[in-house]
C-alpha positions in Angstrom: 0.0 -0.1 0.0 3.0 2.3 -0.1 2.0 3.5 -3.5 -1.1 5.2 -2.1 1.2 7.5 0.0 3.3 8.6 -3.0 3.2 12.3 -4.0 1.7 11.4 -7.4 -1.2 9.7 -6.0 -1.8 12.4 -3.3 -1.3 15.0 -6.0 -3.9 13.3 -8.4 -6.2 12.8 -5.4 -6.2 16.5 -4.3 -6.3 17.7 -7.9 -9.5 15.5 -8.4 -11.0 16.8 -5.1 -10.3 20.4 -6.0 -11.9 20.0 -9.5 -14.9 18.3 -8.0 -15.4 21.1 -5.4 -15.0 23.8 -8.2 -17.4 22.0 -10.5 -19.9 21.4 -7.7 -19.9 25.0 -6.8 -20.2 26.1 -10.4 -22.8 23.4 -11.4 -24.9 24.3 -8.2 -24.8 28.0 -9.2 -25.8 27.2 -12.8 -28.5 24.8 -11.7 -30.2 27.1 -9.2 -29.8 30.1 -11.6 -31.4 28.3 -14.4 -34.2 27.0 -12.1 -34.9 30.5 -10.9 -34.9 31.8 -14.6 -37.2 29.1 -15.9 -39.6 29.6 -12.9 -39.6 33.3 -13.5 -40.3 32.8 -17.2 -43.1 30.5 -16.5 -44.6 32.9 -14.0 -44.5 35.8 -16.3 -46.3 33.7 -19.0 -49.0 32.7 -16.4 -49.4 36.3 -15.5 -49.7 37.5 -19.1 -52.1 34.7 -20.1 -54.4 35.3 -17.0 -54.3 39.1 -17.4 -55.2 38.9 -21.2 -58.0 36.3 -20.3 -59.4 38.6 -17.6 -59.5 41.6 -20.0 -61.9 39.7 -22.3 -64.5 39.0 -19.6 -67.8 40.9 -19.2 -68.7 41.7 -15.6 -72.2 42.9 -14.7 -73.5 43.7 -11.2 -70.9 41.5 -9.7 -71.6 38.6 -12.1 -69.3 37.2 -14.9 -71.4 36.7 -17.9 -70.3 34.0 -20.2 -70.4 35.0 -23.8 -69.5 33.5 -27.1 -67.0 36.1 -27.7 -65.3 35.3 -24.4 -64.5 31.8 -25.4 -60.8 31.1 -24.9 -60.2 29.9 -28.4 -61.8 33.1 -29.8 -60.4 35.9 -27.6 -56.6 35.4 -28.2 -55.9 32.6 -25.6 -55.2 29.9 -28.3 -51.5 30.6 -28.3 -51.3 30.2 -24.6 -53.2 26.9 -24.6 -51.0 25.6 -27.4 -48.1 26.1 -25.0 -49.6 23.7 -22.5 -51.3 26.3 -20.5 -54.7 25.8 -18.8 -56.9 28.7 -18.4 -60.0 28.5 -16.0 -62.6 31.2 -15.1 -64.1 30.8 -11.7 -67.1 32.5 -10.1 -66.8 33.7 -6.6 -68.4 30.5 -5.2 -66.1 28.4 -7.4 -68.4 27.6 -10.3 -66.3 27.1 -13.4 -67.6 29.3 -16.3 -64.8 28.7 -18.9 -62.0 26.2 -19.1 -59.3 25.3 -21.8 -56.1 23.6 -21.8 -54.8 20.0 -20.9 -55.7 20.4 -17.2 -59.3 21.9 -17.6 -61.0 18.7 -16.4 -58.7 18.3 -13.4 -60.3 18.6 -10.0 -58.4 21.4 -8.5 -57.3 21.5 -4.9 -58.7 24.8 -3.7 -56.7 26.8 -1.1 -58.6 28.4 1.7 -59.6 32.0 1.1 -59.1 31.3 -2.6 -61.5 30.8 -5.4 -64.3 28.4 -4.2 -63.1 28.4 -0.5 -65.8 27.5 1.9 -64.1 29.1 4.9 -63.0 32.8 5.1 -63.7 35.7 2.7 -62.7 35.6 -0.9 -59.1 36.9 -1.6 -58.8 39.9 -3.7 -55.0 39.5 -4.2 -53.4 37.6 -7.0 -51.2 34.7 -6.0 -49.0 32.0 -7.1 -49.1 28.4 -5.8 -47.5 25.1 -6.7 -49.8 22.2 -6.3 -50.0 18.5 -6.9 -52.7 17.6 -9.5 -54.3 14.2 -9.3 -53.2 12.1 -12.3 -50.2 14.1 -13.1 -46.8 13.1 -11.6 -45.3 16.5 -12.0 -46.2 19.5 -9.9 -48.2 22.3 -11.4 -47.8 26.0 -11.1 -50.9 28.0 -10.6 -51.6 31.7 -10.9 -54.8 33.1 -9.5 -56.0 36.5 -10.7 -59.2 37.9 -9.0 -61.8 39.6 -11.3 -63.0 42.7 -9.7 -66.3 44.7 -10.1 -66.7 48.0 -8.1 -64.1 46.8 -5.6 -65.8 43.4 -5.0 -64.4 40.1 -6.2 -66.7 38.8 -9.0 -64.6 35.7 -9.8 -61.2 34.5 -10.7 -59.1 33.7 -13.7 -56.6 30.9 -13.0 -53.7 30.1 -15.3 -51.8 26.9 -14.7 -49.1 24.8 -16.4 -47.3 21.7 -15.5 -43.7 21.9 -14.3 -42.7 19.0 -16.1 -40.9 20.8 -19.0 -39.0 22.9 -16.4 -38.1 19.8 -14.4 -37.1 17.9 -17.7 -34.7 20.9 -18.6 -33.3 20.9 -14.9 -32.9 17.1 -15.1 -31.0 17.2 -18.3 -28.8 19.9 -16.9 -28.1 18.0 -13.7 -27.3 14.8 -15.8 -24.9 16.8 -17.9 -23.3 18.4 -14.8 -22.7 15.1 -13.1 -21.6 13.3 -16.2 -19.4 16.3 -17.2 -18.1 16.8 -13.8 -17.3 13.2 -13.2 -15.4 13.0 -16.6 -13.6 16.3 -16.0 -12.6 15.1 -12.5 -11.3 11.9 -13.9 -9.4 13.7 -16.5 -8.0 16.1 -13.9 -6.8 13.2 -11.8 -5.2 11.4 -14.6 -3.5 14.8 -15.8 -2.5 15.5 -12.3 -0.8 12.0 -11.9 0.8 12.5 -15.4 2.1 16.0 -14.5 3.2 14.9 -11.0 5.0 11.9 -12.5 6.8 14.1 -15.1 7.7 16.8 -12.7 9.0 14.3 -10.0 10.8 12.0 -12.5 14.2 13.7 -11.4 13.3 12.7 -7.9 13.6 9.1 -8.9 16.9 9.8 -10.5 18.1 11.3 -7.2 16.9 8.3 -5.3 18.7 5.9 -7.6 21.9 8.0 -7.5 21.7 8.1 -3.7 21.4 4.4 -3.6 24.5 3.8 -5.8 26.6 6.3 -3.7 29.1 4.9 -1.2 32.3 5.9 0.3 34.2 3.8 -2.3 32.4 5.6 -5.2 31.2 9.2 -4.9 31.5 10.0 -8.6 27.7 9.5 -9.4 26.0 12.7 -10.6 22.4 13.5 -11.8 23.5 15.9 -14.6 19.9 17.0 -15.2 19.4 19.7 -17.7 18.9 23.2 -16.2 15.2 23.8 -16.6 15.1 26.7 -13.9 12.5 24.9 -11.8 12.6 23.8 -8.2 13.4 20.3 -9.1 16.3 21.4 -11.3 17.7 23.6 -8.6 17.4 20.6 -6.2 19.3 18.3 -8.5 22.0 21.0 -9.1 22.4 21.4 -5.3 22.5 17.6 -4.9 25.3 17.5 -7.6 27.1 20.2 -5.8 26.8 18.4 -2.5 28.0 15.2 -3.9 31.0 17.2 -5.4 31.9 18.7 -1.9 31.4 15.2 -0.3 33.6 13.6 -2.8 36.2 16.4 -2.5 36.0 16.1 1.2 36.5 12.3 1.2 39.4 12.6 -1.2 41.1 15.2 1.1 40.5 13.0 4.1 41.9 9.9 2.3 44.9 11.9 1.2 45.3 13.3 4.8 45.2 9.8 6.2 47.8 8.5 3.6 50.1 11.3 4.2 49.8 11.3 7.9 50.6 7.5 7.9 53.5 8.2 5.6 54.8 11.0 7.7 54.5 9.1 10.9 55.9 5.9 9.4 59.2 7.7 8.4 60.4 8.5 12.0 59.1 5.2 13.3 61.1 3.3 10.7 64.1 5.4 11.4 63.9 4.8 15.2 63.3 1.0 14.5 66.5 0.9 12.3 68.5 2.7 15.0 67.4 0.4 17.7 68.1 -2.8 15.4 71.5 -1.6 14.9 72.3 -0.8 18.5 71.0 -4.2 19.7 73.1 -6.2 17.2 76.1 -6.2 19.5 78.4 -4.3 21.8 79.1 -0.7 20.6 81.4 2.1 21.8 79.9 4.6 24.2 80.0 7.3 21.6 77.9 5.2 19.1 75.3 4.7 21.9 75.3 8.4 22.5 74.9 9.2 18.8 72.1 6.6 18.5 70.2 8.2 21.5 70.7 11.7 19.8 69.2 10.2 16.7 66.3 8.7 18.5 65.7 12.1 20.3 65.7 13.9 17.0 63.2 11.4 15.3 61.0 11.5 18.5 61.0 15.3 18.4 60.1 15.2 14.7 57.1 12.8 15.4 56.0 14.9 18.4 55.9 18.1 16.4 54.0 16.1 13.5 51.4 14.9 16.1 51.0 18.3 17.7 50.6 20.0 14.2 47.9 17.3 13.4 46.2 18.0 16.6 46.1 21.7 15.9 44.6 21.1 12.7 42.1 18.6 14.1 41.0 21.2 16.7 40.6 23.8 14.0 38.4 21.8 11.7 35.2 23.2 13.6 36.7 26.5 14.2 39.5 27.7 16.5 38.4 28.9 19.8 40.3 32.2 20.1 41.0 34.1 23.2 40.2 37.6 21.6 41.9 40.7 23.0 43.3 44.1 21.6 46.5 43.1 19.7 49.2 45.7 18.4 50.5 43.9 15.6 53.3 46.4 15.2 54.7 45.4 18.6 53.9 41.6 18.2 55.7 41.4 14.8 58.7 43.2 16.1 59.0 40.8 19.0 58.5 37.8 16.6 61.1 39.2 14.3 63.7 39.7 17.1 63.2 36.1 18.4 63.7 34.6 14.9 66.7 36.9 13.9 69.3 34.6 15.3 68.0 31.7 13.2 68.3 33.9 10.1 71.7 35.2 11.2 72.8 31.6 11.3 72.3 31.4 7.5 73.8 34.8 7.0 70.4 36.2 6.2 69.1 39.7 7.0 65.7 39.8 8.7 64.1 43.3 8.5 60.9 44.6 9.9 59.2 47.9 8.8 55.7 48.3 10.0 53.4 51.2 10.4 52.8 51.9 14.1 49.6 51.2 15.9 48.4 48.3 13.8 45.6 47.2 16.2 43.4 44.2 15.7 41.1 42.1 17.7 42.8 38.6 17.8 44.4 35.8 19.9 48.1 36.6 20.6 49.2 33.0 20.7 47.6 32.0 17.6 48.9 35.1 15.7 52.4 34.4 16.9 52.1 30.8 15.6 50.8 32.1 12.2 53.8 34.6 11.6 56.4 32.2 13.2 55.3 29.6 10.5 55.6 32.1 7.7 58.9 33.6 8.8 60.4 30.2 9.5 59.4 29.0 6.1 60.9 32.1 4.6 64.3 31.5 6.5 64.2 27.8 5.7 63.9 28.2 1.8 66.2 31.2 1.4 69.8 30.6 1.0 71.1 34.1 0.5 69.6 37.6 0.6 67.1 38.8 3.1 63.5 38.3 4.6 61.5 41.6 4.9 58.3 42.3 6.9 56.2 45.1 5.9 52.8 46.2 7.0 50.2 48.9 6.9 46.6 49.9 7.0 44.3 50.1 3.9 40.8 51.2 4.7 39.5 48.7 7.3 42.1 46.1 6.4 45.6 45.5 7.8 48.1 43.8 5.3 51.2 42.2 6.4 53.8 41.2 3.7 56.5 38.6 4.2 59.0 38.8 1.4 62.0 36.6 1.0 64.6 36.2 -1.9 64.6 32.4 -1.7 64.0 29.7 -4.2 60.4 30.6 -5.1 57.5 28.4 -5.9 56.6 27.2 -9.4 53.2 28.5 -10.6 51.7 25.1 -10.8 52.3 24.5 -7.1 51.1 27.8 -5.7 47.4 26.8 -5.6 48.2 23.7 -3.4 50.7 24.8 -0.8 48.1 25.6 1.8 46.9 22.0 1.7 47.9 19.6 4.4 51.0 17.6 3.9 51.5 19.2 0.4 55.2 20.1 -0.3 56.8 21.4 -3.4 59.2 18.8 -4.9 62.3 21.2 -4.4 61.4 21.6 -0.8 61.1 17.9 0.3 64.8 17.5 1.1 64.4 20.4 3.6 62.4 18.4 6.1 59.0 19.2 7.6 55.6 17.6 7.2 53.9 20.3 5.0 51.5 21.4 7.8 52.8 24.8 8.7 51.0 26.6 6.0 47.9 24.8 6.4 47.8 25.9 10.0 48.7 29.4 9.1 45.7 29.6 6.9 43.5 28.1 9.4 44.5 30.8 12.0 44.0 33.5 9.4 40.4 32.3 8.5 39.6 32.1 12.3 40.4 35.8 12.5 38.1 36.5 9.4 41.2 37.1 7.4 42.9 35.6 4.3 46.4 34.6 3.4 47.7 34.7 -0.2 51.1 34.0 -2.0 52.9 35.6 -4.9 56.1 33.9 -6.1 58.5 33.7 -9.0 60.9 30.8 -9.2 64.5 31.7 -8.4 63.6 35.3 -7.3 61.4 34.9 -4.1 58.3 34.6 -2.5 55.8 37.0 -0.8 53.1 35.8 1.7 50.3 38.5 2.3 48.2 38.1 5.4 45.0 40.4 5.6 43.0 40.8 8.7 40.2 43.3 9.7 41.2 46.3 11.6 39.8 46.5 15.1 36.7 48.7 15.1 
């Protein structure tokens, strides 16, 4: 029974219900409007026929005098009787003086205080009644018009006609409305199902694609044509989501592979050192050298693990201890602390900053950011200098770190901020390729950005942009 709950069936059902409701309201309006119109037309005919008949009667001293000239077929009533009308002339006491038409021989049911009533006084007001006539299955519409003589009622002219023709017309209309409404509702339901099925066809593609997606294969895409409708936008969003998920899985897979490789290297080196030492007796200086090598590899692995932890903590956003930070003073201190490292390679480390560069940031994280950038500049520069410059442009503070090192080839510049990514020429210099990834993470946490410009053999410039403190 699951198919009953599908959107197609529900859409078709509600489309049918809506069409039925609209047709019922419209059909009711048409039916009752036509019924009123036919009833009004019949009443007008009865009034006209009764008035013309009354105009032909002779009244003398309160008595209606029958005359040959007053016969219905000779005084202009022939056209009325041919239309199915019955015309009857009554005296005050109910005696029939003249009668013509299909119902002239019918025994009329006389309403009290109407022509021939035995109780109450005769009515001097014209009136309409709908009565049931013996031997006629249809109701009859009756119009009674009093014939007056000097203010007194001398008799009545009664015009009547069966409502059969009116009812037949209404029945035919009702049949047409019911059949047409049912047919239109059925067509609307089928059309609604077809349109829903056509509109929701891409949803089936999405369902099939989702069933085929797994962590081993995220390459499935819908690739639906862009029609501009909601389903098309949903499909495009689904494809974008799959692309992001696939990209994320690829990065995580690469991250896991690179982390395993980076951790395997110091572990393999430590295992090799221990194997050599355990082969036999060694001089004391060799044991000391082995311990130094083990310490170096352990320090390398510890640094790698710490960097991985920093990246992992920053995946959901770094928790910053925000405070007012004067970048001019902070960078001067960082430069002074790293100047001996540059001097060891005969490099000049210069710092030229505008005073009072104030931002809202985390001092420890900012120190880690700029230490990573300056340390990289020193590491990949063999001669020349490293220069820090900075200033304010509008609401942004820009810090440039420029070196005269080996530079970065254009094809690598788009990837250097990825985790574990290292340019081929720099692999021999050590490091796990996490420093720039951490630096970018810190810059983003401060709602800033970090970019690079480089020319191979001429040097590299890293630019950090952070918003000025308001």
